[in-house]
MDAnalysis code that builds the backbone (N, CA, C; Angstrom):
import MDAnalysis as mda
import numpy as np

u = mda.Universe.empty(375, n_residues=125, atom_resindex=np.repeat(np.arange(125), 3), trajectory=True)
u.add_TopologyAttr("name", ["N", "CA", "C"] * 125)
u.add_TopologyAttr("resid", np.arange(1, 126))
u.add_TopologyAttr("resname", ["GLN", "VAL", "GLN", "LEU", "VAL", "GLU", "SER", "GLY", "GLY", "GLY", "LEU", "VAL", "GLN", "ALA", "GLY", "GLY", "SER", "LEU", "ARG", "LEU", "SER", "CYS", "ALA", "ALA", "SER", "GLY", "ARG", "ALA", "PHE", "MET", "TYR", "THR", "MET", "GLY", "TRP", "PHE", "ARG", "GLN", "ALA", "PRO", "GLY", "LYS", "GLU", "ARG", "GLU", "ILE", "VAL", "ALA", "ALA", "MET", "SER", "LEU", "SER", "GLY", "ALA", "SER", "THR", "TYR", "TYR", "ALA", "ASP", "SER", "VAL", "LYS", "GLY", "ARG", "PHE", "THR", "ILE", "SER", "ARG", "ASP", "ASN", "ALA", "LYS", "ASN", "THR", "VAL", "TYR", "LEU", "GLN", "MET", "ASN", "SER", "LEU", "LYS", "PRO", "GLU", "ASP", "THR", "ALA", "VAL", "TYR", "TYR", "CYS", "ALA", "ALA", "ASP", "ARG", "GLU", "ILE", "ALA", "GLN", "ARG", "VAL", "ARG", "SER", "GLU", "ALA", "ALA", "GLN", "TYR", "ASP", "TYR", "TRP", "GLY", "GLN", "GLY", "THR", "GLN", "VAL", "THR", "VAL", "SER", "SER"])
u.atoms.positions = np.array([
    [-38.756, -57.701, 124.009],
    [-38.378, -57.334, 122.653],
    [-36.858, -57.340, 122.536],
    [-36.359, -58.016, 121.515],
    [-34.937, -58.030, 121.237],
    [-34.526, -56.652, 120.740],
    [-33.398, -56.166, 121.231],
    [-32.869, -54.882, 120.795],
    [-31.475, -55.056, 120.222],
    [-31.241, -54.402, 119.096],
    [-29.959, -54.452, 118.410],
    [-29.494, -53.026, 118.164],
    [-28.246, -52.735, 118.496],
    [-27.709, -51.387, 118.338],
    [-26.372, -51.468, 117.623],
    [-26.312, -50.879, 116.430],
    [-25.085, -50.876, 115.644],
    [-24.231, -49.665, 115.972],
    [-22.928, -49.816, 115.778],
    [-22.002, -48.708, 115.916],
    [-20.773, -48.991, 115.059],
    [-19.950, -47.974, 114.854],
    [-18.694, -48.147, 114.145],
    [-18.660, -47.604, 112.735],
    [-19.780, -47.115, 112.237],
    [-19.789, -46.553, 110.905],
    [-19.048, -45.225, 110.850],
    [-18.829, -44.750, 109.635],
    [-18.132, -43.489, 109.462],
    [-17.720, -43.273, 108.027],
    [-16.858, -42.287, 107.834],
    [-16.347, -41.922, 106.515],
    [-14.899, -42.373, 106.397],
    [-14.616, -43.144, 105.358],
    [-13.255, -43.618, 105.114],
    [-12.932, -43.494, 103.637],
    [-11.646, -43.484, 103.329],
    [-11.212, -43.479, 101.945],
    [-11.185, -44.895, 101.391],
    [-11.318, -44.996, 100.087],
    [-11.232, -46.300, 99.443],
    [-9.941, -47.000, 99.840],
    [-10.057, -48.290, 100.124],
    [-8.923, -49.068, 100.568],
    [-8.788, -49.143, 102.076],
    [-9.548, -48.335, 102.784],
    [-9.497, -48.325, 104.229],
    [-10.334, -49.416, 104.855],
    [-10.378, -49.392, 106.183],
    [-11.079, -50.425, 106.941],
    [-11.970, -49.817, 108.008],
    [-13.020, -50.533, 108.344],
    [-13.896, -50.205, 109.456],
    [-14.332, -51.501, 110.118],
    [-14.628, -51.428, 111.400],
    [-15.229, -52.552, 112.096],
    [-16.548, -52.102, 112.691],
    [-17.617, -52.734, 112.258],
    [-18.930, -52.464, 112.800],
    [-19.213, -53.408, 113.957],
    [-19.932, -52.906, 114.939],
    [-20.333, -53.713, 116.081],
    [-21.838, -53.669, 116.233],
    [-22.394, -54.750, 116.707],
    [-23.820, -54.841, 116.992],
    [-23.985, -55.382, 118.396],
    [-24.441, -54.539, 119.298],
    [-24.720, -54.955, 120.665],
    [-26.155, -55.441, 120.744],
    [-26.346, -56.652, 121.235],
    [-27.653, -57.287, 121.228],
    [-28.077, -57.715, 122.624],
    [-29.368, -57.790, 122.830],
    [-29.888, -58.363, 124.060],
    [-29.541, -59.844, 124.098],
    [-29.485, -60.398, 125.313],
    [-29.054, -61.777, 125.467],
    [-29.853, -62.772, 124.654],
    [-31.147, -62.559, 124.562],
    [-32.009, -63.488, 123.840],
    [-31.636, -63.585, 122.373],
    [-31.152, -62.504, 121.807],
    [-30.795, -62.492, 120.391],
    [-29.705, -63.502, 120.069],
    [-28.922, -63.883, 121.061],
    [-27.822, -64.796, 120.795],
    [-28.229, -66.259, 120.785],
    [-29.535, -66.502, 120.760],
    [-30.046, -67.811, 120.388],
    [-30.243, -67.883, 118.880],
    [-30.048, -66.770, 118.204],
    [-30.444, -66.636, 116.812],
    [-29.263, -66.488, 115.873],
    [-29.554, -66.749, 114.608],
    [-28.641, -66.352, 113.547],
    [-28.576, -64.824, 113.498],
    [-27.383, -64.287, 113.300],
    [-27.195, -62.853, 113.200],
    [-26.662, -62.502, 111.817],
    [-27.170, -61.415, 111.270],
    [-26.756, -61.005, 109.946],
    [-26.488, -59.524, 109.843],
    [-25.724, -59.176, 108.820],
    [-25.505, -57.788, 108.451],
    [-26.089, -57.555, 107.065],
    [-26.862, -56.501, 106.942],
    [-27.442, -56.082, 105.676],
    [-27.039, -54.645, 105.402],
    [-27.200, -54.219, 104.160],
    [-26.933, -52.825, 103.838],
    [-27.942, -52.326, 102.816],
    [-28.155, -51.024, 102.829],
    [-29.094, -50.413, 101.913],
    [-28.597, -49.035, 101.510],
    [-28.433, -48.835, 100.218],
    [-28.075, -47.541, 99.667],
    [-29.340, -46.832, 99.206],
    [-29.326, -45.495, 99.139],
    [-30.519, -44.765, 98.700],
    [-31.015, -45.244, 97.342],
    [-32.307, -45.512, 97.255],
    [-32.901, -45.947, 96.008],
    [-32.682, -47.405, 95.666],
    [-32.028, -48.153, 96.548],
    [-31.760, -49.553, 96.287],
    [-32.404, -50.437, 97.350],
    [-32.549, -51.706, 97.022],
    [-33.118, -52.664, 97.953],
    [-32.107, -53.040, 99.023],
    [-32.626, -53.391, 100.186],
    [-31.760, -53.880, 101.244],
    [-31.193, -55.236, 100.843],
    [-29.904, -55.428, 101.045],
    [-29.258, -56.655, 100.610],
    [-28.393, -57.251, 101.706],
    [-28.261, -58.564, 101.647],
    [-27.424, -59.281, 102.610],
    [-25.962, -58.947, 102.388],
    [-25.238, -58.815, 103.469],
    [-23.793, -58.658, 103.427],
    [-23.127, -59.925, 103.954],
    [-23.527, -60.338, 105.154],
    [-22.959, -61.522, 105.786],
    [-23.879, -61.981, 106.894],
    [-23.798, -63.259, 107.240],
    [-24.588, -63.796, 108.338],
    [-23.848, -64.958, 108.971],
    [-24.161, -65.219, 110.239],
    [-23.503, -66.288, 110.970],
    [-24.477, -66.927, 111.950],
    [-24.429, -68.252, 112.035],
    [-25.261, -68.989, 112.961],
    [-24.751, -68.832, 114.386],
    [-25.538, -69.320, 115.333],
    [-25.181, -69.202, 116.744],
    [-23.801, -69.772, 117.038],
    [-23.529, -70.950, 116.521],
    [-22.265, -71.617, 116.790],
    [-21.126, -71.118, 115.913],
    [-21.463, -70.424, 114.839],
    [-20.460, -70.011, 113.882],
    [-20.167, -71.045, 112.820],
    [-20.832, -72.193, 112.888],
    [-20.568, -73.266, 111.949],
    [-21.074, -72.947, 110.550],
    [-22.087, -72.114, 110.456],
    [-22.664, -71.751, 109.168],
    [-22.530, -70.252, 108.958],
    [-21.966, -69.872, 107.823],
    [-21.829, -68.464, 107.473],
    [-22.260, -68.231, 106.040],
    [-22.559, -66.986, 105.747],
    [-22.904, -66.583, 104.397],
    [-22.260, -65.239, 104.123],
    [-21.727, -65.085, 102.913],
    [-21.186, -63.809, 102.470],
    [-21.705, -63.488, 101.085],
    [-22.086, -62.246, 100.877],
    [-22.414, -61.803, 99.536],
    [-21.168, -61.881, 98.667],
    [-21.362, -62.217, 97.400],
    [-20.219, -62.337, 96.494],
    [-19.390, -61.053, 96.444],
    [-20.045, -59.924, 96.574],
    [-19.369, -58.644, 96.452],
    [-18.413, -58.340, 97.600],
    [-18.528, -59.076, 98.714],
    [-17.680, -58.787, 99.871],
    [-16.778, -59.943, 100.258],
    [-16.894, -61.067, 99.594],
    [-16.054, -62.220, 99.925],
    [-14.578, -61.862, 99.799],
    [-13.824, -62.250, 100.800],
    [-12.404, -61.954, 100.813],
    [-12.062, -60.600, 101.385],
    [-13.060, -59.751, 101.600],
    [-12.832, -58.418, 102.148],
    [-13.479, -58.220, 103.514],
    [-14.665, -58.788, 103.696],
    [-15.409, -58.623, 104.949],
    [-15.396, -59.928, 105.732],
    [-15.423, -59.811, 107.055],
    [-15.486, -60.978, 107.925],
    [-16.498, -60.737, 109.035],
    [-17.444, -61.655, 109.175],
    [-18.394, -61.587, 110.272],
    [-17.901, -62.465, 111.411],
    [-18.092, -62.003, 112.619],
    [-17.734, -62.789, 113.785],
    [-18.702, -62.465, 114.911],
    [-18.732, -63.307, 115.919],
    [-19.602, -63.043, 117.056],
    [-18.946, -63.518, 118.331],
    [-19.178, -62.770, 119.374],
    [-18.713, -63.110, 120.701],
    [-19.960, -63.239, 121.560],
    [-20.417, -64.453, 121.728],
    [-21.680, -64.668, 122.426],
    [-21.600, -64.256, 123.900],
    [-20.439, -64.393, 124.489],
    [-20.271, -63.986, 125.885],
    [-20.474, -62.488, 126.054],
    [-20.163, -61.719, 125.019],
    [-20.328, -60.269, 125.055],
    [-21.605, -59.803, 124.374],
    [-22.387, -60.742, 123.864],
    [-23.627, -60.404, 123.154],
    [-23.360, -59.406, 122.030],
    [-22.310, -59.651, 121.288],
    [-21.885, -58.714, 120.257],
    [-21.534, -59.442, 118.966],
    [-21.945, -58.853, 117.856],
    [-21.611, -59.335, 116.523],
    [-20.794, -58.256, 115.828],
    [-19.788, -58.673, 115.079],
    [-18.900, -57.736, 114.414],
    [-18.904, -57.956, 112.908],
    [-18.603, -56.899, 112.194],
    [-18.342, -56.992, 110.770],
    [-17.061, -56.225, 110.489],
    [-15.992, -56.956, 110.235],
    [-14.726, -56.343, 109.876],
    [-14.723, -56.111, 108.379],
    [-14.546, -54.871, 107.962],
    [-14.603, -54.500, 106.559],
    [-13.246, -53.955, 106.142],
    [-12.591, -54.654, 105.243],
    [-11.290, -54.254, 104.727],
    [-11.387, -53.950, 103.242],
    [-10.392, -53.254, 102.731],
    [-10.332, -52.921, 101.307],
    [-11.643, -52.317, 100.827],
    [-12.134, -51.351, 101.559],
    [-13.433, -50.766, 101.255],
    [-13.426, -50.044, 99.912],
    [-14.561, -50.134, 99.247],
    [-14.764, -49.520, 97.948],
    [-15.918, -48.531, 98.017],
    [-15.954, -47.538, 97.122],
    [-17.088, -46.612, 97.118],
    [-18.434, -47.332, 96.990],
    [-18.454, -48.452, 96.305],
    [-19.683, -49.225, 96.146],
    [-20.195, -49.811, 97.457],
    [-19.371, -49.811, 98.492],
    [-19.792, -50.292, 99.802],
    [-20.575, -49.248, 100.591],
    [-20.641, -48.036, 100.079],
    [-21.355, -46.967, 100.768],
    [-22.828, -47.323, 100.930],
    [-23.308, -47.289, 102.167],
    [-24.689, -47.661, 102.470],
    [-24.925, -47.499, 103.965],
    [-26.182, -47.620, 104.347],
    [-26.511, -47.786, 105.754],
    [-26.445, -49.277, 106.051],
    [-25.709, -49.642, 107.075],
    [-25.541, -51.034, 107.446],
    [-26.401, -51.362, 108.655],
    [-27.119, -52.471, 108.559],
    [-28.041, -52.893, 109.600],
    [-27.654, -54.249, 110.161],
    [-27.779, -54.380, 111.443],
    [-27.663, -55.658, 112.119],
    [-29.059, -56.258, 112.236],
    [-29.171, -57.567, 112.060],
    [-30.468, -58.218, 112.115],
    [-30.354, -59.603, 112.742],
    [-31.466, -60.085, 113.293],
    [-31.525, -61.396, 113.929],
    [-32.642, -62.229, 113.327],
    [-32.341, -63.489, 113.074],
    [-33.284, -64.451, 112.501],
    [-33.584, -65.509, 113.552],
    [-34.825, -65.613, 113.965],
    [-35.212, -66.565, 115.007],
    [-35.202, -68.019, 114.541],
    [-35.317, -68.230, 113.253],
    [-35.413, -69.583, 112.729],
    [-34.114, -70.341, 112.924],
    [-34.218, -71.556, 113.445],
    [-33.056, -72.417, 113.586],
    [-32.963, -73.289, 112.347],
    [-31.877, -73.170, 111.638],
    [-31.691, -73.906, 110.391],
    [-30.247, -74.355, 110.270],
    [-30.044, -75.363, 109.444],
    [-28.700, -75.866, 109.222],
    [-27.811, -74.810, 108.565],
    [-28.404, -74.070, 107.627],
    [-27.681, -73.012, 106.948],
    [-28.352, -71.681, 107.212],
    [-27.552, -70.639, 107.323],
    [-28.106, -69.319, 107.559],
    [-28.885, -68.861, 106.337],
    [-29.855, -67.974, 106.558],
    [-30.696, -67.476, 105.487],
    [-30.210, -66.108, 105.052],
    [-30.514, -65.747, 103.819],
    [-29.917, -64.566, 103.206],
    [-30.905, -63.485, 102.782],
    [-32.190, -63.687, 103.011],
    [-33.195, -62.706, 102.598],
    [-33.601, -61.825, 103.774],
    [-33.672, -60.529, 103.521],
    [-34.015, -59.593, 104.582],
    [-35.365, -59.909, 105.210],
    [-36.331, -60.337, 104.397],
    [-37.669, -60.619, 104.895],
    [-37.698, -61.785, 105.869],
    [-36.654, -62.580, 105.893],
    [-36.593, -63.735, 106.779],
    [-36.105, -63.380, 108.181],
    [-35.626, -62.171, 108.361],
    [-35.095, -61.746, 109.654],
    [-36.149, -61.001, 110.456],
    [-36.112, -61.181, 111.764],
    [-37.192, -60.745, 112.630],
    [-36.922, -59.462, 113.411],
    [-35.677, -59.184, 113.707],
    [-35.317, -58.018, 114.507],
    [-34.223, -57.237, 113.811],
    [-34.312, -55.906, 113.925],
    [-33.401, -55.023, 113.214],
    [-32.908, -53.895, 114.096],
    [-31.654, -53.532, 113.897],
    [-31.119, -52.347, 114.528],
    [-31.483, -51.104, 113.742],
    [-31.019, -49.957, 114.220],
    [-31.379, -48.680, 113.602],
    [-30.510, -48.332, 112.403],
    [-29.404, -49.004, 112.247],
    [-28.506, -48.763, 111.136],
    [-27.375, -47.815, 111.472],
    [-26.255, -47.982, 110.773],
    [-25.116, -47.086, 110.911],
    [-24.565, -46.790, 109.523],
    [-24.280, -45.515, 109.268],
    [-23.863, -45.089, 107.937],
    [-22.393, -45.398, 107.701],
    [-22.115, -45.995, 106.554],
    [-20.754, -46.203, 106.085],
    [-20.609, -45.485, 104.754],
    [-19.658, -44.570, 104.670],
    [-19.406, -43.831, 103.447],
    [-17.949, -44.007, 103.051],
    [-17.733, -44.454, 101.826],
    [-16.388, -44.694, 101.320],
    [-16.141, -43.738, 100.164],
    [-15.156, -42.891, 100.307],
    [-14.836, -41.912, 99.284],
    [-13.690, -42.409, 98.417],
    [-13.646, -41.912, 97.188],
    [-12.588, -42.287, 96.261],
    [-11.478, -41.259, 96.232],
])
């Protein structure tokens, strides 16, 4: 079973930065990796995703220019650098893995096969 463990969440003021990390089992790094988030009462939504090679990426419109996804396959780790944080970014952030090999990364939560436990990000104004 693939295991994903997120870390790096916390409480920050608007305009601040956080870097989330996702430590994954080796097998997970054959897969596309994504970050999703879910606020109370809302649906889980894509934040960013990256293919194994990094050649294909996806960013939600709401985070383009502020968030950056990266991966270090040698360390079995995926990162989400979050800058210029806004209160609207407050949510539980999840790391996920998609087993499907595709030219472009996929953006729907239902398409991903493995999930971490989530890490809380709270942005105050």
